[in-house]
C-alpha positions as a printed Julia matrix, in Angstrom:
236×3 Matrix{Float64}:
 -12.31    6.26  -14.1
 -10.85    5.69  -10.98
  -9.63    8.31   -8.7
  -5.75    8.75   -8.19
  -4.23    8.09   -5.1
  -0.43    8.27   -4.15
   1.08    5.86   -1.41
   3.5     7.12    1.3
   6.81    4.92    1.81
   5.57    4.46    5.51
   2.32    2.71    4.21
   4.34    0.39    1.7
   6.31   -0.77    4.79
   4.15   -3.76    6.4
   3.94   -6.78    4.34
   0.09   -7.16    4.42
  -0.5    -3.57    4.05
   1.3    -3.29    0.91
  -0.19   -6.22   -0.35
  -3.86   -4.99   -0.07
  -2.89   -1.59   -1.25
  -1.73   -2.96   -4.39
  -4.49   -5.29   -5.1
  -7.05   -2.63   -4.73
  -4.91   -0.66   -7.24
  -5.21   -3.99   -9.64
  -8.93   -4.28   -8.69
  -9.38   -0.79  -10.39
 -10.81    0.82   -7.37
  -8.38    3.63   -7.73
  -5.19    4.57   -9.78
  -2.58    3.75   -7.38
   0.83    5.87   -7.88
   4.17    6.13   -6.37
   7.76    7.36   -7.22
  11.03    6.04   -7.44
  12.24    8.09   -4.43
   9.42    6.85   -2.36
  10.52    2.81   -3.06
  14.27    3.74   -2.72
  13.5     4.97    0.67
  11.28    2.12    1.3
  13.57   -0.46    0.16
  16.57    1.24    1.52
  15.02    1.0     5.23
  14.2    -2.81    4.81
  18.03   -3.28    4.05
  18.91   -1.2     7.08
  16.2    -3.01    9.33
  16.67   -6.5     7.84
  20.22   -7.06    6.76
  19.54  -10.6     6.67
  17.54  -10.33    3.48
  19.29  -10.48    0.14
  19.36   -7.42   -1.8
  18.46   -9.05   -4.98
  15.14  -10.45   -3.96
  14.29   -7.11   -2.64
  15.05   -5.97   -6.22
  12.98   -8.52   -7.62
   9.94   -7.47   -5.24
  10.69   -4.0    -6.22
  10.31   -4.87   -9.97
   7.23   -7.11   -9.5
   5.61   -4.08   -7.75
   6.33   -1.98  -10.7
   4.77   -4.4   -13.07
   1.62   -5.03  -10.97
   0.01   -1.56  -11.77
  -0.3     0.37  -14.95
   1.27    3.69  -15.23
   2.46    3.46  -11.56
   5.55    5.45  -11.41
   5.3     9.41  -11.1
   7.81   11.6   -12.69
   8.89   14.91  -13.65
   7.63   16.44  -10.49
  11.01   17.75   -9.18
  10.58   21.43  -10.0
   7.29   21.53   -8.12
   8.78   20.92   -4.62
  10.69   24.24   -4.18
   7.31   26.17   -4.16
   5.41   23.88   -1.5
   5.28   24.61    2.35
   5.12   21.67    4.6
   6.15   21.36    8.35
   9.14   19.17    7.09
  10.55   20.26    4.09
  11.82   16.59    3.39
   8.05   15.85    2.63
   7.83   18.27   -0.16
   8.85   15.57   -2.91
   5.97   13.41   -1.86
   3.28   16.35   -2.11
   4.78   17.44   -5.63
   4.67   13.79   -6.97
   0.75   14.15   -5.79
   0.29   17.27   -7.55
   1.8    16.22  -10.55
  -0.08   12.97  -10.76
  -3.12   14.73   -9.98
  -4.11   12.59   -7.14
  -7.04   13.52   -5.0
  -5.82   11.25   -1.97
  -2.43   10.75   -0.44
  -2.33    7.72    1.95
   0.2     8.19    4.83
   0.26    7.43    8.54
   2.09   10.83    8.97
  -1.02   13.19    8.77
   0.35   15.64   11.03
   3.19   16.07    8.43
   0.51   17.2     5.69
  -1.95   20.04    7.19
  -5.09   20.2     5.33
  -4.46   24.02    4.57
  -1.32   23.31    2.66
  -2.56   20.52    0.42
  -4.9    22.47   -1.39
  -7.63   19.92   -2.95
  -5.62   16.82   -2.07
  -6.64   15.03    1.35
  -4.45   13.11    3.34
  -5.76    9.84    4.72
  -4.41    7.28    7.18
  -4.72    3.86    5.43
  -7.52    2.66    7.69
  -9.68    5.65    6.75
  -8.87    5.21    3.13
  -9.75    1.33    3.14
 -12.89    2.09    5.08
 -14.16    4.76    2.3
 -13.39    2.48   -0.22
 -15.63   -0.19    1.6
 -18.53    2.57    0.99
 -17.87    2.47   -2.76
 -17.37   -0.85   -3.71
 -17.96   -3.27   -0.51
 -17.9    -6.37   -2.86
 -14.7    -5.83   -4.81
 -12.84   -4.81   -1.59
 -14.36   -8.14   -0.1
 -12.78  -10.31   -3.04
  -9.54   -8.56   -2.85
  -9.27  -10.09    0.89
 -10.7   -13.32   -0.13
  -7.62  -13.22   -3.02
  -5.29  -12.59   -0.25
  -6.59  -15.71    1.89
  -6.23  -17.89   -1.2
  -2.98  -16.88   -1.89
  -1.8   -18.05    1.54
  -2.57  -21.9     0.79
  -2.56  -23.64    3.95
  -2.6   -20.82    6.27
  -5.38  -20.54    8.57
  -7.95  -18.35    6.59
  -9.69  -15.41    6.28
  -9.37  -14.75   10.27
  -5.74  -14.72    9.83
  -5.94  -12.29    7.05
  -8.06  -10.14    9.13
  -6.06  -10.2    12.13
  -2.68   -9.76   10.32
  -4.12   -6.39    8.51
  -5.73   -5.34   12.04
  -2.17   -5.47   13.45
  -0.85   -3.43   10.43
  -3.41   -0.67   11.4
  -6.45   -1.41    9.66
  -8.69   -1.83   12.69
 -11.86   -0.06   11.5
 -11.76   -1.07    7.93
 -11.3    -4.8     8.81
 -14.38   -4.67   11.29
 -16.47   -2.86    8.46
 -15.71   -5.2     5.72
 -16.35   -8.56    7.4
 -20.16   -8.8     6.91
 -19.5    -8.6     3.37
 -17.06  -11.69    3.13
 -19.75  -14.1     3.23
 -21.36  -12.56    0.19
 -21.42  -14.31   -3.09
 -18.15  -14.08   -4.9
 -18.07  -11.56   -7.93
 -17.78  -12.02  -11.57
 -15.31  -14.25  -13.37
 -13.29  -11.07  -14.48
 -12.81   -9.8   -11.18
 -11.64  -13.33  -10.05
  -8.57  -12.77  -12.25
  -7.39  -10.25   -9.34
  -4.8   -12.72   -7.98
  -1.58  -10.65   -7.68
   0.78  -11.46  -10.35
   3.93   -9.92   -8.61
   3.22  -12.51   -5.95
   2.54  -15.46   -7.81
   5.7   -15.04   -9.88
   8.14  -14.89   -6.76
   7.72  -17.97   -4.18
  10.68  -16.55   -2.26
   8.92  -13.32   -2.15
   5.88  -14.97   -0.66
   7.71  -16.61    2.12
   9.84  -13.3     3.02
   6.44  -11.59    3.03
   4.94  -13.95    5.56
   7.83  -13.63    7.63
   7.52   -9.95    7.66
   3.97   -9.76    8.33
   4.71  -11.63   11.74
   7.04   -8.79   12.62
   4.61   -6.12   11.59
   3.65   -3.77   14.63
   0.1    -3.53   15.75
   0.32    0.17   14.27
   1.76    1.23   11.19
   5.22    2.56   11.1
   5.44    6.23   11.86
   8.37    6.78    9.61
   8.36    9.46    7.19
   8.23    8.81    3.48
  11.03   11.39    3.34
  13.16    9.79    6.45
  12.88    6.23    7.04
  10.28    4.06    5.65
  10.37    0.3     5.22
   9.06   -2.95    3.97
   7.07   -5.4     1.72
   3.82   -7.19    1.29
   2.03  -10.55    1.94
   4.16  -10.92   -0.78
   7.51   -9.61   -1.86
C-alpha cells in the first residue's frame, strides 16, 4: 500500500512540477492528497498573476485534477488546526490536513515554516528530495512517468526538454539521478496506461500548461500554501 503525501499549494504552482506530482500519484507510488483550500489558494494566485487566463479553463483544470487521483481531497480537518503550533499560524490548516489524512510526508518549498519538532512523525520534504527518494523506491516507475510526459508533448523536443523544464522547476538533483534509468526497457503494459487523463481530456489545458512552463522560475515559488501560491501543470 503506498504511503500518503500531501502537496502544498506552492508545489502545485509550476506547470511541470504539478504534472509530475500528479503522475506519481496516478502511478501508485504514493497516495497524493490536497484540500479544497489548498486549491483555492493555488488557483486564486494563478488568476492574480495571470489575469489573461479564462477562469472557466482554470476551473476545468481543477476539475480534472480532482478526477485524476482516487480519494485526493482531505476533509474534516478544521477542528485540528487550533491546537497546532507553527511559525506562521496561517500554515496550521495544511498541517491539520496532513494529520487528518495520515500523511507521512508533506511536500513543500517552505521547509522553514514546518520545523521538524512541531511535525511529530510527519516529515517535510522539498519536491526535489521527495522525488529523489522515490527513485530509490522504484526507478523504473518514475522513469516511465517522465517518458509519459515526453510522449504527451507530441512534437516537442524530447526527453532533454522535459528534464530541463523539470530542473527549472527546482528538481535538479532528482532529474540528474533519474537520467540513467531513462534508457532502460519500458515497464509492463499495465503501467503504460499511466497517461494522465486530466491532460488528454483538455487540449486547451495543454496549450496553457506549456506556455506556463516557460514562465516557471529556475527555483520553485517561495509562496506559502497559506499566503499566495500559484499555477498549473505540463497540462492544465
